[in-house]
N, C-alpha and C positions, 0 to 999 in steps of 0.2 A: 592444263587448259592452254590452248594456243595463245600466243601473245596478242593477236588482234582482238581477242575477247576482252582482255584487260583494257585495251584502249577504248573499246566500245563502251565498257562500263564507266570509264573515267569521264568521257565526254558528256554524257547526260548529267553526271554529278556536277561538273563544272558549269554546265548550262543552268542547272537549277540554282546553284549558288549565285551566279551572276544575275539571274532573274530575280531572286529574292532581294539582293542588294539594290538593284534598280528600282524594284517596287517600293522598297523601304525609303529610298531617297526621294522618289516621286511623291509619296504620301507626306513626307516631312517638309516639302516645299509649299510655298504659297500660304494664303491665310487659312485659318481653321474653318470648319463648316459653320454655317450660320446657326446661332443659338436659337433664332426664332423669337426671342424675347429680349428686350433691351431696357432693363430697369432704369438706367441712367436717364433715359429720355423722359421719364415721368417725374423727375426731381429737378426743380429749378436751381440753377447756379446762383450763388451769392458771393459777396465779397468776403475776403479774409476776416475783416474786423467785425462782421456780423456774427461770426461763429467763434472766433479765436482771439487770443491775446498772446503776446510774447511770454514765455516762461523763463528762459535763460538765454544769455548771449545776445542782448538787444543790439549791441554794436555790430553783430553779424547777421542782421535781419533787416530786410527792406521790402516795402510794398510799393509797386509802381504799375499803374494802369492795369490793375486787377491781377498782377502776378506777384507772388511772394518769392523772394530770393533769400536763401539762407546759405551760409558758407562756413567752412572750417579752415582755420589756419593753425599755426603752432601755438597761438594764444588761447583760442577758444573755438567751440562750435556754436550751435544755436538750436533752440527748440521752442515750440509753441504748444498751447493747450486750449481746449474748448472752454467756452464760458459756462456751459451747462454739462450735466452728466445725463447719461441715457441708460435704459435697460433693454433696448432693442432698437433696430432700425437699419437704414441704408446709409453708409458712410463712404463717400467717394471723393477722389481728387485726381486731377491730371498732373503728371509729373514729367519733367525733362531732366535727365541726368547728364553729368559731365563726362566727356570722352577722355581718352588717354589713360595715364596712370592714376588709378583711384584706389589701389589696394589698401586694405585696412579701414576704409571709410564706409560708414553705414548711413544711408538715407532711409528714413522710416516714415510710416503712417500707420497708426495703431490705436487700439482701445486698451485702456488700463485703469486700474484703481490702486496702483502701487503706492501712491502718495498717502493713501488712507488705510491700506492694509499691508504695511511693510513686512516682508517675510511670509506673507500669506495672501498674495494678491492674485487677481485674474488678469488675463491679457489676451488680445487677439492681434497678431502682428502681420504687417506687410513690411518687409525689409529688403532693400537693395544692397547686396554685398559687392563692394568695390572690387576692381579687377586690374589686371595688367594688360598692356596693349596687345591686341590680337586675340584676346580671350573674352567671351561674353560675360555680361553681368549675370549674377545669380539672383533670382527673386526668391526670397525665403518667406514662407508662411508658417505661422506657429500659433499654438493655443496653449495657454497656461491656465491651470485651475488650482487656486489656493496653494501657491508655492513659489517662493523666490528667495534667493540669497541665503538660505539656511542649510545648504548642503543636500536638500531633498528636492531640487528643481526637477520637474518632470516636463520636459519639452515635448511637443508633438510636431516636429518640423517636417515640412515637405518643401523641397527646393526645385526650382524650375529654371531653365533657360527660356528665352522668349523668341517668338517667331518674327521679331523685328528688332531693329537697333534702337534701344530706348534713349540714346543720346541725340538722335536726329530730330526728334519732334516730341510733342506732348502726347502721352497716352493715358487713358483713364483707368485707375485702379480702385477697387472698391471692396468693402466688407459688408455683407448682408447678414446681419445677426438677428435671428428670430428665436422665439421660445423653443423651437425644435431643432434648428440647425444653424450652421455658419457656412456661408458660401463666399469664396474668394473669387473675384472677377477681374479680368483684364480686358478692357474695351468691350465690356458686357459679356465676354465669353467666360463661363465658369471654368476655373482651373482646379478647384478643390471643393469638396463638400464634407463638412464635419458634422455628424449627426449626434444628437443627444441620446445617450443611453440611460443616464440617471444624473442626479444633481452632483454626484462625486466626479463625473467626467465632463461636466459642462458648466461654463460660466453663467451664473444667474444673478450676480450682484451688479449694481449700477457701475458704469465706467465712463471715463472721460476720453476724449479724442486727443491724440498727440501727434506731433510730427517733429523730426529732428534730423540733424546731421552731426556725427560724432566719430571719434577715433576708436575703433574696436580692433586694433592691430593684433591683439592676442588670438583672435579666432576668425575674423571676418573673411579673409581671403586664403583659400586652400589651407584651412585650419591653422592660420597664423604664419604660414610660410613666407608670405609677403606682407610687409608692414607699410603703414602710411609713410610716405616720403615727402617731407615738406619742401623739398626743392620744387615740387609741382604745385604748391599752394598758390592761391586759395582753391579749395575744392568746393564747387558750387552746385546747388540743386535748386530747381525752380518748381513752384506749385501754382496751379490756377484751377478755375472751374470747380470750386468747392460745392459739393452736393451732399446735403444731410437731410434725412427725413426719418424721424423715429419717435419713440416714446421717451420723453424725458423722465427723469426720476420723479418729478413733481406731477406728472400726468396721472389722470385717474386710472385706477386698476383696470378699467374696461379697455384702455388702450393696450392692445396686445400685439400690434404690428402685423406684418405678413406672417401667414401660417407656415411658410417655408415650402420646401420641396422644389423639384425641377421637372420640366417637361422632357419628353424623349429627345427632342432636338437639342436641348441643353445638355443632356447626358451624352449624346453623340459628340457634341463639340468638346465637352470635358474629356471624354475618352481619347479623342484625337490629340488633345494637348498632352495628356499624361502618357500616351503611347510614344509621342515624338519628343517631348521636352522635359519630362520629369527626370531629375537627376538624383534625387534622394527622397526616400519615404521611410519615416521612422518605424512604420509597421513592418518593414522588410529588413530592418537592421538586425543582424544576428547578435549584436552586442547588447541590445536593449533587454532589460528585465521585463518579460512579458506580463508579470503580475502587476506592474505599475501602469500598464496600458491595456486594460481589459477590452477596450473598443476594437483592438486589432484582432 
């Protein structure tokens, strides 16, 4: 074949490659598509003390003009817990994270009953994994069903980067837990939906709401490669705009909460996030034992 034919074939291939890269970058920029539905707008914000109380590290916790500040230094972190337990509902809060070196540090907002079922608990997590300068925070979502600390922990982690800098302003993060599914939202955009298959793969017992900042150097940042460095202390996280609406454990059985599900607009927004910002999905991890995660 003449040499010009090879050149002719190479040019379209290069053009296609450049076109694909440009299209990928263009779709990854800017805000996500509108979800069309904004559940946070239907829930009234309340003050920290109306929902929560300090759980540990009171000397590292302060409420000022509606904003809760908690911090970690080499002496302690801090955590809080809801006054009531819930069996379904919408649980949201706005969070602003610290910039700079935060490796090894976890800022969290989650549902759990670990205090009441140690070694056999349920949990629904939103966790911000600290990072090193120049690298983005990782938002980790997780679901545990009846297992903790006994060597048989079955996590269901999905990790994301964000389409904004979470250190520059407050953004709203929420868990919508219904009898049929769990939806994780960022600024009302669904980023993950976990659907109930059966009671063995879905949390059904009452849970409390928690938040905390703590040292998880062993695993938080690049699987423990970077540890918390207390030359950069204190590590500070801020929470405000608490929004809770759900069925408490004491509510009548007729209180069932939202039936769950998402609209087509919400699905499109979620698919955009997962296409552009998903960095880990337990269902696609070849090292996982598939028999333990039948929902995959």
